[in-house]
Every structure is written in structure tokens, then in C-alpha cells.
N, C-alpha and C positions, 0 to 999 in steps of 0.2 A: 735176722733181717726181715723175714717174712712177717714178723710181728708188726713192723712199722706199716707195711702196706695193708695188713689186715685191719689195723686201727683206722687207717684212712678210709677203707671200704665202709666201716661202720659209720664214720663221720659223714661220708658222702651219702649214705643211705638216709641218715637223719635229715639231710638237706632236701631230700625228696618227699618229705612229709607234706601234708595238705597245705600248711601255711606257706611253704616256700614254692609250691607249685603255682600259687596265685601270681607270682612275679613273672611277667612275660619274658621269655627267652632264657631264664635261668634253669628251668627244669631240664631242657635238652642238653645244656652244657654240663650239668651235674651228672646226667646219665652217661654222657661220653667220658667224663672223668672217672666215674665209677667203673666202667667197662675197661678202661686202660689200666686202672689200678688193679683190677681183678686179674688181668693178664700178667702184670708185673709180679703180683703175689704168687701166682702159679709158677712162674719162672724161678722166683727166689726159693720156693719150697722144694722144687726139683733139685736145685743146686745145693741147698743146705743138706739135703738127704743123701747126696752123693758120697761115695767112699772117699776117704782121705787120699789126696793125690790124684783123684780122677778129674778134678776141675783144674784146667790150665790157668796160667797167669792172666791171660787176656780176659777170660770169663770172670775171674776174681775181680779184676779192675772194673768190668762192666757192672758187676753186682754192687760194688761199692758206690759207683756213680748212680745206679738206680736207687740205692738207699738214700743218697743225698737228695735226689729228685723227690723221693717220698717225703722226706722231712720238709723240703720246700713247699710241697703241695699241702702238707698238714698246716704249715704256717699260714698259707693263703686261706685255707678253709677256716682256721681260727679267726683271722682278721675279718673275713666275710661275716662270720656269725656274730662278731662283736659289733660290727658297723651296721648290720641290718636288724633293726628292731622287729620283734615278732609281730606279724599281722593280726594274730589272735591274742587278746588280752589274757594274761595269766589269771587263774582263779584266785580270789582273795584268800582262800584257805591255804594257798601255797606260801603266803607271806607271813613270816613269824611275827607274833605280837611283840617280840623283843627287838625288832629292827629299829635302829635309831632313826629319829625323824630327819636328822641331817644326813643325807646320803651323798654329799659332795665328794667325799673321799672314795666311796664305792664307784661312782661314775668315772672318776679320774683313773682308777686302777684298771677299769675295763678297757681304756684306750690303749694302754701300753703296759710293759712289764718292767720299766726302769726301776721303780722303787722296790719291787719284790726281788729283782735280781741283785740290786745293791745290798738289800738287807740280808740276803742269804750269803753273798760273797764276802761282805765286810769282815765278819769274824775270822775268816780264813786268810785275809790279806795282811798277814803278819810275817815276821821272819820264820820260815819253815823250820820246825824242830827236827832234831836228829836223834838217833839211838832210842833209848828207853823213853825219852821225853816225847818222841814222835808217837810211840805206842800209847802213852798215857793221854795224849792230846788228840787222838784220832776222833774225828768228827763225823757224825752220820745225821743227816736230816732227810725228812720225807716231804714230798710234794703230792698232796692228795686232792681229789676233786672229781667231778663228773666228767665223762668223756666230752672232748671238744673244748675244754676250758683253756687249753694251751699249756698243759703240764710239761709236755716234751719240749715245747718252745722255750719255756722258762728254764728247764734243766740245761738245755744246750747253751742258753745265754749265760747262765751262771758258770758253766764250764769254760766258756770263752773268756769271761772276765778274770778267771783264775789261771790263765795260761802262763803269765809271767811268774807267779809263785809256784805253780805246779806244771812244769813243761811236759812231763810224762803223764798222759791222760788216756783213758780208754772208756768207751761207752758201748753198751749193747742194748738192743731193743728186746725186752723179754716177751716171748710169745706165750700163748696158752695152748696146750699145757706147758708148764715150766719145765725145761730140761737143763738142770744145773750143769752137768758135765759139758754139754755143748756150749752153753752161754759163757761159762767160766773159761773154757778153752779159747773162745773168741777174745775175751778180755786179756788173757795171758799172752796170746799171740800178738795182739795189738801193742801191748806194753813192751814185749821183747823186741819187736821190730823197731820201736822208737829208741830203745837202748842201743841196738846195733847201729842204727842210722839216726843220730840225733836230728831233731827238727832245726831248720834255720829260722832266723827271725821272721822271714817272709811267710814260712809255713805256719808259724804261730800267730800270724796276723799282727805282729809288732812293728810299728812304724817309728822312724826316727823323729 
């Protein structure tokens, strides 16, 4: 969980660079957001390092809510960075000579993630396989890119679009350094809780 807040701290720090400080009123708000995220990250680290059973149910619920707030904040930062053109022009050396002259599609994709989410989710929106067929058709895809491009936002959106086909889902924010035993434990626990208490239609965001 602390990985999500740590990622946000990095993004908030980038917003404090020289070009964003030139926007009146933004610098102070970003500093305040960074300080709040720093406090959230410290709390999440303390709780994640606590012994099993030492964290009561109330604190677990609070941690989950903090994680959702962190994801929402990351979405806001991503949207801000997309909608705010840089005040300093990028050096021409940063532009590849192979960049197509027609960049209409590139601009459109910066506005939202509808097309990307549809493209990733479409191959999996089929009748879910079972048994050996499920193993053979297991799909893995990667979302890569620089920090702040909205990779987490896109992954969450793809996950949401596949709730009808895959009602049991789990997600974990991988921190640095990677701790497989802890992160896999979070995934397994999340899945087992869903098996014991299946989601309702409202929980899955499915409307009539």
C-alpha cells in the first residue's frame, strides 16, 4: 500500500519543478498535497510492517480507504499534467525523427484512456474458459511508460471493465524494494475474502 503513496510523492515532486512553479497558486497547493501524502505514506509503512494480527479491523479499513484516496489523488495529478502544457518548450533533440507528421491520434489519446482500456480489455471479454483451457489461455500484458503517464489509472480502468467476466479480482501496488511474500499474501487474502463473501452487483459497479 505504501507503494501507491510513494509513487504519488514522486509525481508531486515533479510538479514542483521550475516550470510549474511559474503558475501562480499551484506551487503552494502541490507542497501541501506532497506533505499530506508523506504523512499517509509513513502511516502505511508503519502498519504494513506490523506483525500479523497486530492491526485491528478498524485500522485495516482506514488503510484501505487511504489507499483509495491515494489512487484518486494520482488520477488528479495525471489529469493535471495532461491538461497543463509545459511552459518551457521541449528540446528538439527529444523529438524522434521517426515521429509521424500527423499526430492527431496522439493528442486524442492524451485526453483520455477510453481507447487504450477498450483495446486491453476486449480480448478478455469472451466466455471465460475453465479447466485446462483456462491455463492454456492465461493472458498477461504489460503497461509500461514513464512516471506520471497514468499507468495505474489505465490498469484500474481495465480491471473495472472486466468485472462482469472476472468477478473475483485482486490488485496490489508493488513497492520498491519488491517483497514477493508480502505482496502475494495481500493478493491471496483479497481473493479469499471475495470467495467467502461474493460481491453483490452494486459492489461490482454493475447497474440494471
